[in-house]
VOTORSE-630978 format. One line per 4 residues: their letters; for each residue x negated, y negated, z negated of N, C-alpha, C. Coordinates in pm, whole numbers, plus 50000, padded with zeros to 5 digits. Atoms other than C-alpha are relative to their C-alpha. Last residue first. Example, Ala and Ser with C-alpha at 12.3 -4.5 7.8 and 13.67 -1.06 7.14 Angstrom:
SA = 50082,50119,50006,48633,50106,49286,50077,49891,49927  49911,50119,50000,48770,50450,49220,49910,49880,50000
//
This chain:
XXXX = 49882,49916,50004,63860,84524,85009,49996,50099,50116  50017,49908,50112,63504,84391,84998,50116,50095,49994  50102,49900,49962,63537,84237,85345,49980,50104,49891  49943,49908,49902,63865,84065,85255,49899,50109,50035
XXXX = 49910,49913,50076,63703,83907,84946,50061,50104,50092  50086,49913,50080,63420,83769,85160,50083,50098,49919  50046,49891,49913,63676,83639,85410,49905,50094,49926  49885,49919,49964,63854,83435,85139,49956,50119,50085
XXXX = 49968,49911,50111,63526,83310,84992,50115,50094,50034  50112,49908,50013,63420,83170,85329,50027,50101,49888  49987,49899,49894,63765,83020,85383,49888,50104,49992  49885,49917,50031,63746,82843,85045,50017,50111,50104
XXXX = 50033,49913,50113,63391,82716,85103,50115,50097,49970  50099,49903,49953,63480,82581,85447,49966,50100,49889  49931,49906,49912,63797,82417,85309,49903,50108,50053  49917,49910,50079,63608,82262,85017,50069,50104,50087
XXXX = 50089,49907,50070,63341,82120,85246,50080,50101,49919  50057,49907,49902,63604,81970,85475,49910,50103,49933  49895,49907,49961,63796,81814,85184,49947,50106,50098  49977,49908,50110,63478,81662,85046,50105,50103,50031
XXXX = 50115,49910,50007,63388,81514,85385,50018,50103,49887  49994,49909,49885,63740,81371,85428,49885,50101,49995  49889,49907,50021,63739,81227,85074,50008,50102,50114  50038,49905,50104,63393,81077,85120,50109,50103,49975
XXXX = 50098,49909,49942,63494,80917,85450,49957,50105,49900  49928,49908,49912,63805,80773,85284,49906,50102,50063  49925,49909,50086,63591,80625,85006,50076,50103,50083  50096,49903,50055,63347,80481,85260,50070,50101,49909
XXXX = 50037,49908,49892,63640,80321,85445,49901,50105,49951  49886,49910,49980,63774,80174,85120,49970,50102,50110  50002,49901,50107,63428,80033,85042,50117,50098,50011  50118,49914,49988,63407,79865,85381,50000,50109,49893
XXXX = 49975,49905,49890,63764,79732,85369,49883,50097,50014  49902,49902,50048,63699,79576,85026,50029,50105,50107  50066,49914,50098,63381,79410,85153,50096,50107,49949  50086,49906,49928,63560,79279,85463,49929,50096,49905
XXXX = 49913,49900,49938,63830,79125,85243,49918,50105,50075  49946,49916,50107,63570,78949,85027,50088,50111,50056  50109,49911,50042,63388,78824,85335,50046,50093,49889  50021,49900,49895,63716,78688,85475,49890,50098,49961
XXXX = 49888,49906,50005,63799,78515,85144,49982,50111,50104  50015,49917,50120,63453,78359,85125,50112,50104,49990  50109,49905,49974,63484,78242,85486,49978,50091,49880  49947,49895,49913,63824,78087,85412,49893,50105,50030
XXXX = 49909,49919,50080,63673,77897,85117,50060,50114,50082  50080,49919,50090,63381,77778,85329,50088,50091,49916  50068,49897,49921,63610,77661,85609,49919,50092,49911  49902,49896,49968,63833,77480,85358,49935,50113,50080
XXXX = 49963,49931,50123,63536,77290,85216,50097,50113,50028  50112,49912,50035,63404,77206,85560,50031,50079,49874  49997,49888,49905,63748,77073,85655,49886,50098,49972  49890,49911,50039,63758,76862,85337,50008,50121,50093
XXXX = 50038,49931,50123,63413,76719,85405,50108,50097,49957  50098,49897,49966,63516,76642,85762,49955,50077,49877  49927,49892,49935,63827,76459,85640,49906,50114,50038  49925,49927,50103,63622,76252,85396,50074,50118,50061
XXXX = 50096,49926,50082,63376,76156,85671,50072,50082,49893  50046,49886,49920,63660,76060,85907,49902,50086,49919  49888,49907,49991,63816,75843,85636,49962,50124,50079  49993,49927,50127,63477,75687,85566,50117,50098,49998
XXXX = 50115,49910,50010,63431,75597,85932,50007,50082,49872  49977,49887,49910,63783,75451,85957,49888,50103,49988  49891,49919,50054,63737,75230,85649,50022,50125,50085  50052,49932,50119,63398,75104,85768,50106,50092,49940
XXXX = 50084,49889,49955,63544,75028,86109,49944,50078,49883  49911,49898,49944,63822,74818,85951,49920,50123,50046  49927,49938,50110,63576,74628,85733,50089,50113,50049  50097,49916,50071,63350,74564,86030,50067,50073,49885
XXXX = 50024,49882,49916,63649,74439,86230,49902,50096,49932  49880,49916,50008,63753,74206,85947,49981,50128,50082  50002,49933,50129,63398,74072,85920,50120,50093,49984  50105,49900,49998,63390,73996,86290,49997,50079,49870
XXXX = 49961,49882,49921,63730,73823,86279,49894,50109,50001  49987,50042,49861,63624,73591,85992,50032,50126,50081  49977,49899,49896,63660,73626,85616,50003,49935,50138  49928,50063,49890,63503,73389,85365,50011,50100,50115
XXXX = 50068,49988,49872,63405,73575,85054,50088,49942,50109  50092,50112,49980,63537,73443,84724,49927,50008,50133  49926,50121,49964,63845,73662,84730,49907,49883,50028  50084,50068,49901,63630,73974,84742,50065,49870,50042
XXXX = 49952,50133,49966,63766,74142,84431,49901,49932,50093  50072,50099,50081,63656,74503,84444,50042,49863,50048  49998,50139,49956,63886,74776,84571,49928,49911,49900  50005,50086,50117,63799,75138,84510,49987,49856,50047
XXXX = 50041,50136,49964,63911,75364,84793,50008,49915,49875  49909,50112,50018,63936,75735,84738,49940,49869,50043  50048,50117,49929,63790,76080,84751,50102,49888,49988  49938,50123,50051,63812,76388,84538,49941,49883,50077
XXXX = 50069,50118,49953,63743,76723,84707,50076,49877,49950  49921,50121,49983,63839,77056,84564,49911,49880,50029  50086,50103,49944,63721,77414,84577,50083,49876,50023  49937,50117,49939,63913,77639,84344,49890,49907,50049
XXXX = 50100,50104,49976,63796,77991,84259,50067,49887,50076  49991,50078,49877,64051,78222,84104,49882,49904,50008  50065,50130,50000,64037,78497,83845,50016,49932,50136  50084,50033,49884,64289,78781,83832,49943,49859,49986
XXXX = 50099,49898,49966,64435,78948,83522,49899,49954,50103  50071,49952,50117,64672,78721,83327,49887,50096,50031  50066,49872,49972,64790,78515,83620,49920,50043,49878  49897,49903,49959,65047,78242,83545,49941,50137,50028
XXXX = 49938,49939,50118,64781,78055,83347,50109,50100,50036  49980,49861,49959,64574,77989,83659,50071,50078,49888  49966,49899,50099,64594,77613,83614,50022,50136,50065  49976,49876,49926,64431,77326,83802,50021,50110,49897
XXXX = 50029,49868,50055,64454,76985,83637,50031,50110,50100  49944,49899,49910,64444,76617,83729,49949,50137,49957  50043,49862,50023,64402,76334,83478,50066,50093,50100  49909,49910,49930,64419,75963,83557,49944,50142,49991
XXXX = 50051,49866,49969,64245,75735,83308,50110,50086,50061  50020,49902,50106,64326,75366,83307,49953,50133,50052  50142,49977,50024,64454,75076,83513,49985,50099,49886  50052,50043,50129,64815,75114,83615,49850,50022,49996
XXXX = 49914,50111,50042,64991,75141,83951,49956,49940,49867  49986,50022,50144,64711,75352,84093,50087,49878,49973  50057,50131,50034,64772,75435,84458,50027,49972,49854  49918,50097,50072,64834,75801,84538,49921,49872,49979
XXXX = 50056,50135,49994,64719,76080,84765,50092,49905,49924  49916,50101,50065,64783,76449,84707,49927,49868,49999  50061,50132,49999,64654,76737,84919,50097,49901,49938  49915,50117,49996,64724,77108,84905,49919,49872,50002
XXXX = 50074,50115,49950,64603,77462,84891,50094,49880,50001  50136,49956,49971,64702,77797,84738,49914,49888,50060  50049,50050,49872,65023,77684,84566,49855,50046,50019  50026,49886,49912,65215,77864,84290,49960,49954,50140
XXXX = 50016,49867,50058,65349,77550,84122,49977,50103,50110  49975,49893,49905,65312,77184,84214,49971,50134,49934  50006,49867,50062,65336,76878,83993,50040,50103,50103  49986,49890,49905,65265,76520,84099,49989,50131,49924
XXXX = 49990,50057,49865,65279,76184,83922,50025,50107,50105  50040,49909,49893,65355,76327,83578,50022,49932,50135  49887,49968,49911,65367,76056,83312,49948,50083,50116  49969,49856,50003,65084,76080,83059,50127,50035,50079
XXXX = 49892,49988,50098,65080,75700,83015,50047,50145,49985  50049,50036,50135,64737,75686,83185,50107,50009,49891  50052,50137,50004,64882,75878,83486,49956,49966,49858  49936,50088,50097,64916,76256,83509,49936,49861,50003
XXXX = 50073,50125,50024,64837,76480,83808,50081,49916,49903  49924,50120,50036,64946,76842,83851,49906,49883,49972  50078,50124,49988,64838,77170,84006,50087,49883,49958  49920,50120,50026,64955,77527,83944,49907,49879,50003
XXXX = 50033,50063,50127,64785,77827,84106,50096,49882,49980  49931,50115,50056,64889,78067,84382,49944,49954,49865  50103,50082,50061,64637,78289,84555,50060,49880,49928  49938,50044,50124,64865,78574,84659,49896,49923,49920
XXXX = 49872,50063,49971,64795,78655,85024,50068,49948,49877  50023,50129,49935,64425,78717,84967,50130,49930,50033  49961,50000,49860,64522,78987,84720,49980,49863,50059  49868,50047,49964,64345,79034,84393,50024,50003,50148
XXXX = 49890,49942,50075,63978,79054,84318,50131,49949,50056  49925,49900,49927,63708,78996,84576,50113,50064,49925  50073,49872,49990,63465,78824,84343,50084,50110,50062  50135,49994,50056,63708,78542,84255,49945,50141,50010
XXXX = 50013,49910,50113,64012,78484,84475,49854,50011,49960  50037,49865,49955,64029,78173,84689,49991,50088,49878  50017,49895,50099,64203,77837,84639,49954,50128,50069  49982,49871,49933,64176,77516,84844,49963,50110,49900
XXXX = 50049,49879,50064,64202,77160,84714,50037,50124,50080  49970,49887,49912,64246,76801,84827,49937,50125,49939  50054,49872,50043,64265,76513,84577,50045,50106,50100  49947,49881,49933,64312,76159,84708,49929,50123,49944
XXXX = 50071,49875,50029,64268,75834,84515,50071,50115,50071  49938,49885,49935,64355,75473,84587,49916,50125,49973  50094,49901,49946,64271,75181,84357,50079,50116,50062  50014,50011,49854,64552,74926,84331,49891,50089,50058
XXXX = 49877,50021,49924,64524,74899,83950,49967,49971,50147  49938,50130,50025,64195,75025,83824,50124,49986,50086  49963,50085,49888,64091,75386,83809,50051,49866,49952  49959,50131,50051,63910,75609,83562,50021,49905,50117
XXXX = 50063,50113,49931,63906,75959,83708,50053,49872,49936  49941,50134,50005,63981,76275,83516,49920,49902,50083  50100,50102,49968,63935,76649,83528,50067,49864,49995  49950,50135,49975,64130,76947,83393,49883,49904,50021
XXXX = 50107,50099,49998,64055,77321,83407,50061,49865,50037  49960,50132,49955,64295,77600,83308,49878,49908,49995  50085,50115,50028,64257,77973,83260,50055,49869,50055  49926,50087,50093,64512,78256,83234,49919,49875,49963
XXXX = 49863,49954,50019,64256,78482,83408,50065,49916,49889  49986,49864,50049,63949,78271,83469,50146,50039,49989  49890,49986,50095,63956,77961,83685,50010,50146,49959  49948,49865,50016,63621,77900,83852,50108,49999,49893
XXXX = 49974,49962,50138,63551,77544,83966,50059,50140,49998  49953,49861,50008,63392,77405,84279,50024,50031,49854  50026,49917,50117,63349,77034,84343,50047,50142,50026  49950,49864,49980,63328,76777,84623,49957,50086,49881
XXXX = 50072,49902,50080,63298,76403,84555,50063,50137,50020  49955,49863,49972,63395,76119,84785,49913,50097,49923  50071,49897,50074,63380,75747,84718,50057,50135,50034  49936,49870,49980,63472,75464,84947,49916,50105,49930
XXXX = 50091,49888,50025,63376,75118,84825,50078,50128,50015  49928,49873,50003,63561,74824,84975,49899,50112,49985  49864,50025,50049,63443,74468,84904,50083,50126,49995  49990,49972,50143,63081,74576,84931,50141,49986,49947
XXXX = 50027,49858,50018,63101,74600,85310,50008,50039,49853  49881,49927,49958,63266,74259,85313,49981,50149,49980  49896,50018,50102,62986,74108,85106,50126,50076,50035  50036,49916,50114,62724,74256,85341,50105,49991,49888
XXXX = 49973,49861,49962,62900,74102,85641,49972,50093,49884  49855,49983,49997,62903,73764,85468,50040,50142,50035  49954,49993,50139,62536,73791,85379,50151,50020,49993  50036,49869,50051,62460,73873,85741,50044,50018,49855
XXXX = 49910,49902,49938,62653,73565,85854,49971,50141,49950  49870,50010,50067,62473,73346,85601,50098,50101,50056  50014,49944,50134,62137,73468,85732,50132,49998,49925  50004,49854,49986,62242,73406,86092,49990,50067,49864
XX = 49864,49955,49970,62342,73051,86004,50006,50151,50010  49921,50015,50123,62006,72991,85839,50142,50051,50021
//
C-alpha cells in the first residue's frame, strides 16, 4: 500500500510540470508575413527559437534578415527584432491569454524565405495538493533537465537542417555557374577556331 501511494505521488509530480515542444516550418513569400499564437496561463514559460534560410536557392546566404516580434494578450510588444536570421526568445507569461508571435519578410519584395522554428515551454499545473518529499523533488528536477536537453537537441537539429539546406542551395548555384563558364569557354574556343579557319581560307583565295 505504501509503495502504491509513493508511485501515485511520483506520478502526480510528473504531471505537475508539462513540457511541450513543437517544431514547424513556414515559407515567407516576398513581402509576406506569418503569425502564430499560443494560449498561456499566468506563470507559464514559453521559448521560441528560429532559423532562416532562403527559398529555392534565391538570394544571398549572407542576407537572410526577417523581422520577428511577440505580443501579449493586451497587444503590448514583448520582443521586436528587425533584420535577423536566427534567434531565441524566452519569457514568462505575466497575463493569462493569447500570445502572438510573427515572422515578417515584408522588407523584401523579391526573395522568399523559409523559417524553421521551435516552440517549447513549461506549463505549470497546480500541484498544491500533492505531498512533496525529497525523492519527488529530485524526480521533478531530473524531468526538467531531461526536457531542456531534449528541447535543445531539437533546436540544434533544426539549425543543422537549415544550414544544410543553405549549403545545398549554394552548391547548386556554384554548379550551374561552373557549367555556364564551361559553356562560355567552349563557345569562345569554337568561335576562335572558326574565325581563324575563315581567315586563312580568305588568305588562300587572295
